[in-house]
N, C-alpha and C positions, 0 to 999 in steps of 0.2 A: 588236489591235483586233478587236472583234466585227464579224461579217459584217452587211451590210445586210439587214434584214427587209423584204420588199415590203409596201407599204401599200396600202389601198383607194384612196387618192388618186392612187397611181401609175397605175392604169388610167384615172382621169379625166384625168390629164395626158397619158397616151398618146393618149387620144381627142381632147382639145382643143388641145394645144399645136401640133400640126402645121398648125392652121388658124387660130390666134389669134397676134397679134403680141406680146401682153404678159399675162402671168397673175401675180397676187399670191397668195402663200400666207400667210394670216393665222392666228395662234394663239399660245398662251402659250409662253414659253421652254421648251425642253426636250422639245418634242413631236416633233422630228426634222425640222423644215422645211428646214434648211440641208442635211442629209444627202440628203433627197429631191430638193431642187432642184439640188444640186451635181452629181448624176448626169447631169443634162441640160445642164449649162453648159460652155462652152469658156473663158469669162472670168468671173472672180469678183472682186468688190470686197466686203470685209468692213468694214462701216461701225462695228462695235463696236471697231475699231481707230482711235484718235485720229489716228494718222499718215494712215491711209487717208481719214478724214473731211477732215482738213486738204487733202489732195491734191485730192479731188473738190470741196471748197469753192472752191478756186482755179480748178479746171477742170472743172465739172460734165459738159461735153461729151465728157470723156474716155471715158465709157461708150459713146458713140456710135461711137467709133473702135476699140473692143475687138472682137475676133472674136466673133460671136454663136454660140450663145445667150450672153447676158450675164446673169449673176446679181448682182443688187444685194441683199446680205445686211444685214438689220436697217436698211432704208431710212428708217425713222422718225427715225434720228439726223441725216439730212441730207434734210429733206423737199423742197426744190427738185428733187431727182432725180426725184421722182415726176412733176413737171410736165415735166422733160426727156424722160422716157419717153412721157408722154401727147402731147407735140408731135411726137415721132418717130413715134408711131402715126398721128397725123393727117397726117403728111407721107408715109405709105405705107410704114412699116417692114414688112419681110417677116414672114411667119408664123415662130413660134419664135425670136423676137429678144430678148425680155427676160422674166426672172423676177425678181420682187421678193419677198422674205420680210420679214415684220414681226412683232415680238413685242408691239407696241403701236401704237395709233394715234397721230398726232402730237399734241403738247401743245396745249391750247386757244390760239387766237390765231394758229396757224400758217396761213399763206395757201397753200393747195394746192387745186387744182381736184379735184373728185370723181373724175375719170377715168371716169365712166359712159360706156359705150359704146366705151371704148378699153382699159381694163385690166380684165380679168375677175378677180374675187377668188373664191378657194376657201378654205374654212376647214379648218385642219388641227388636229385634236384629239389628245389622248393616244390610245394604242392602244385599239381596240375589242377585245372579247374574242375575236373570230375572228382578229384580227391576232397574238394572243399565241401561236398555234400549239399551244394545249394539247389541242385536239380538231379533228377535220376536219368543218367545216360540212356539213350534208346539206340545210338549208333554206335557199332563197334568198329573202331580203326582197324583192328586186326582182320575183321572180316571184309574190309574193303579191298583187300588183296585178292579176294576171290570175286570174280565177276558177278554183277547183278546182286550185290549185297542189299539187304533190306535197309531202306532209308525212310524213317518215319518218326513221329513224336512231336510233342508240343512243349514249349518252354514259357513260363510266366515271367522270366527275367527280361529286363529291359536295359537300355544303354546305362542309366544311372547305376545299376547294379554292377555292370561290368567296370565302370569307373571306380566304384567303391572297392572292387576286388584288386584292380590295378594298384591302388594306393595302400590297400591293407596288407599286401604282400602274401607269399606262400610260405613264409616261415611259421611253422606250427605255434611256436611260444610267443609270437608277436602279434599274429593277425587278429587274434580274438581280444586283444587289449582294448580299453576305452580309447577313443581318438587321441587324446593328448599323450597318454602313456605310450601308445603305439608310435606316434611321431618321434618321442624322446628315444625310444628303443632303436628305431631305424636310424636316427641321426647318431646315436652312440654306435650303431653297427658300423657305419662309415668311419666314425672317428677311430674305432679300434683297428680297422684296416690300415690307416695311415700310421697311427701312433704305435701300434703294437705288433700287428700281424706281419707287416712288411720288415720291420727290424728283426723280427724273429727268424726271417729267412736269411739273415746274415748280411742285410744291405743297410748301410748307414746313410739315412737320408739327410743330405746337406740343407735342403730346403723343403720340408714337408708340405708346405703350402703349394709348391710346384705340382707335387704329385696330385694333391687335392683338385687343383684347377684342371690338370690333365684329365683326371678321372671324371670331372664334371663336363669337360668338352667331349670326352668319349661318350658320356651318358646322353648328351644332346644329340649324338650321332646314332642312337638306338635304332635298329631295323634299317640302317642304310649302309651303303658301301663307300662312305666317304674316305678319302685317302688319309693316311696317317699324318702327312704334312698339313693337311687342312685341319685336322683336329688339333695339332699342335699350335697352328696359327690362331685357332679359336681360343685356345687355353692362355695364350700369351699376347693377346691384343695390347698394343701400347707398351709391351715389355721389350726393352732392348736386350736384356740379359736372359733370353729364353734358354730352356734346357736344350741340349744338343740332341740330335737324332738317336745317338747311341744311348743317352740317358733315357729318352722316351721309350726306346726299344727294350731297356732294362724294366721300366715301368710295366710294359705289357707282359713281359715275361713273368715277373713277380705276380702280378695280379692273376695271371693265367694259372700259375702254380697254386695259388690259393683258391682257385676254382671261382674267382670273383668275375672275371671276364669269361664269357661262354660264347665266343664267336661262331657264327653259323657258317660252315664252309660252303663254297661253291661246289654244286653237283656236276661232276664231270663223268659222263657214262662211258662205259667200256664194252663193246667197241663204241666209238664216238661218231655218230652221224652228223655232227654239228661242226661248224667252223667258227673260229674267232669268238670263243666263249670267254666271259669274264671270269676271273679266278680269285678276285678279292672276296674275303669273307663278309658276311653282314655282321655288323656289331651288335653284340648282345650282352647285357650284364646277367648275373646269375638270376636276378628277379627284377621285373620292371619297377617295383616299388623302390629299388635302389637308386634307379635312374630318376624317378620322381623326386626322391629325397634330395639327391645331389643338385637337381635343377630347380629345387624349391617349388615344385608343382603341387598344387592343392586342388580339391574339388572346385573351389572358387576361382582359382586362377585359370583352369582349364576353360571356364566359361559355362554357360548354361548347358547342361547336358540333355535336357528334354528337347526332343526335336532336333538334336544335333545330327548332321550328316556331313560326310566328307572324310578328309584325311587329316593332314597337319600333325601337330604333336600328339594329340590323342589318338590319331590313327597309328602313329609309331609305336606308342605304348600298348595299344590293343594288339598290334601284330607281335610285340614282345611277349605279351600274355599268351596269345595263341601258340606262338613258337615254343615257349617253355612247355605248355601243355602237350603239345604234339610230341615233343622229344621225350617226355616221360612215357607216353603211351607207345611210341615208335620202339623204344628199347625193349619193352615187353613183347612186342610183335617181332623182334629180331630184325629190326629195320634201322638203317641210318637215315639221317635227314640233312639236306642241303638246300640251297637255293639255286634257281636257274637264271641266267642272265646272259644275253649275247653281249659282245663287247661295246657295241654302239647303243645298247639299250632298247633296241626296237622290239625285242622279245624278252619277256620276264614272267616267271612264275615264282610265287613266294616260297613255296616249300616243295621239294620233290623227295619222297621216301622211297628207299630201295631196300627191299627184303633180301634175306640171305640167298634166295634162289633166283634173283634178278628181277623179280616182279616189282612194278612201280605204282605208287599213288601220288597224284599231283594235287596240290591244294593251293587255292588263292584265299587271301584273308582280306575281308571287306567290312570296314566300320560302318555297317548300315543294316537295315532290317530287310531290304529288298535286294534283289539281284537282277540286273538287266543283261540283255544280249552282249553288250559291250564288255561286261565284267568277265565274261567267259571266252572271250576271243582267244587269248593265249592258251588256254587249256584245249580248245579245239585244235589250234595250230600244233601244239605238243603231241596230241593224239594222232594227228595225221602223219607225224614224222615218226613216231615210236610204234604205232600200230597195236597189236595185241599185247605187247610188253607192258603197256600202261593199263593196269587192272582197273583203275577207277580215277575219277577226277571230281573235285568238289570245291565249293566256296564256302569258307567258314564265316558266319556272320553274327550279328546281335539279334536277329530276328526271332519270331515266335514259333516257327515250324521247320522240321526236317522234312524234305521231300526230294524227289528226283524229277528234274525238268524233262520236258518232252525231248530235248536233245541229248538225254543221257547224263547230264552233268547234275550231280547231288548238291543240294543246298542244305547246310547244317548249321544250326546255331552252335556256337562253342560250348555252351552249357550242356548240350545233348550229346557231345562226343566223349566216348569212354573206351576202355580197353578192347 
């Protein structure tokens, strides 16, 4: 069995669990929630086991008699347990009493209390680039919220390495497999979404192939703000019997509740000095490898990676990888992540991070080893509007070195960005 690789969320749990009674780890299947939580548990209930579910359905308070910390794994299979934990917290449960992991939110119509103020939720995503241990991070994202943070370091990784990471995925149990086994596992992951996970949400698929085609079209829109009507048209080209908008809205809801869709919201500041901002989210799947799998993308189909420059489909996938990585790191820094775009598209910044105290960091993502003055135009414009509220601005690249340009904009290879 492979040894456990420490995750960014481990440090969050180390900080929070000793002072909080209950924490929920939410995220798609296969990201490592159980392995991370089990390291802290003295008692564990695995609810993906029908026998365990039957036991707790008959006696839900059994989790209160177990030796703490208690892990309730895949709690969404038995939603009343959420309320058992919530009431235990209300009754004064000690810190570090309960961990809950969930690969989906409960199906619609399930009567559970939100748990707000009692159960703290942390999102767990596939591995960020820094968690893959391919290079030693030298730039701290958290430190970038402090002005004049240190930007330095060198990376030996090149574009082909990033391409391999896009295709390998950030799923710990899949990414290290030999290529053929990895491709089969990723294909099986997609099959399970359509054939098992969606039906488990209580939705009877009349045409499973329609969901697969829609998900493929959504994947092709990765890192864009394409309209949902455009995605539907792409999924049903030449099909006169296309799913209704209500049906595709249901697809979105189901896949979001399974944490498979991970759309990046538009950043809207408060107070808002801008007018006519776009509010459409950027489309993202849980992992860019799923988008690559659904669209049949391989290292060969992308084309020659050596000397590749520009954007296109590989640029969309690299942006997805960078976005995934930044979201993992931003959560640990107590920051939310969004994208910025004016309604007519004349101003756009790939990622804007807003910390709990209102401080901001802006990031552009560029599939290239070098950065030109043109690449930082929107960052300079954003700084001119936001002033000191913008703590730092940077371009994430595939290049060899991290440094700060003479104009103050940082240039950071994705491989060197860490917590």
